[in-house]
C-alpha positions in Angstrom: -20.9 -25.3 1.4 -19.5 -29.2 2.4 -16.0 -30.1 2.1 -15.4 -34.0 1.5 -12.1 -35.3 2.6 -12.3 -38.2 0.5 -13.4 -36.6 -3.0 -10.6 -36.0 -6.0 -10.9 -32.4 -6.2 -9.7 -30.2 -2.7 -11.1 -27.3 -3.6 -14.2 -27.6 -6.5 -13.8 -23.5 -7.2 -9.6 -23.2 -7.8 -10.0 -26.4 -9.8 -9.6 -25.7 -13.7 -11.3 -28.5 -16.8 -10.7 -28.1 -20.8 -12.5 -30.6 -23.2 -10.4 -31.1 -26.4 -10.8 -33.6 -29.6 -8.8 -36.6 -29.9 -8.7 -38.0 -33.2 -7.2 -41.4 -33.3 -7.1 -44.3 -36.2 -9.8 -46.6 -34.6 -7.7 -49.4 -36.7 -10.2 -51.3 -38.6 -9.2 -54.1 -41.1 -10.4 -55.6 -44.7 -12.2 -57.9 -42.4 -14.9 -54.6 -40.7 -13.7 -55.7 -37.3 -12.5 -52.3 -35.4 -9.2 -53.0 -33.0 -9.4 -50.2 -30.7 -6.6 -49.8 -28.5 -6.5 -46.9 -26.6 -4.5 -45.3 -23.8 -4.4 -41.8 -21.7 -2.3 -40.5 -18.7 -1.7 -36.9 -17.3 -0.6 -35.6 -14.7 -0.6 -31.6 -14.3 1.5 -30.2 -11.3 1.0 -25.9 -10.5 -1.2 -25.3 -13.1 
């Protein structure tokens, strides 16, 4: 295995991932113009 000192995940075998669906209203108005304002942030420690 090759170690990468610049990689965001230090130990790939110890990493965890999860996929979830997040339903949201995309803000379509009567003029049929849709405007989405999406934001996501997260911090996971000791998981």
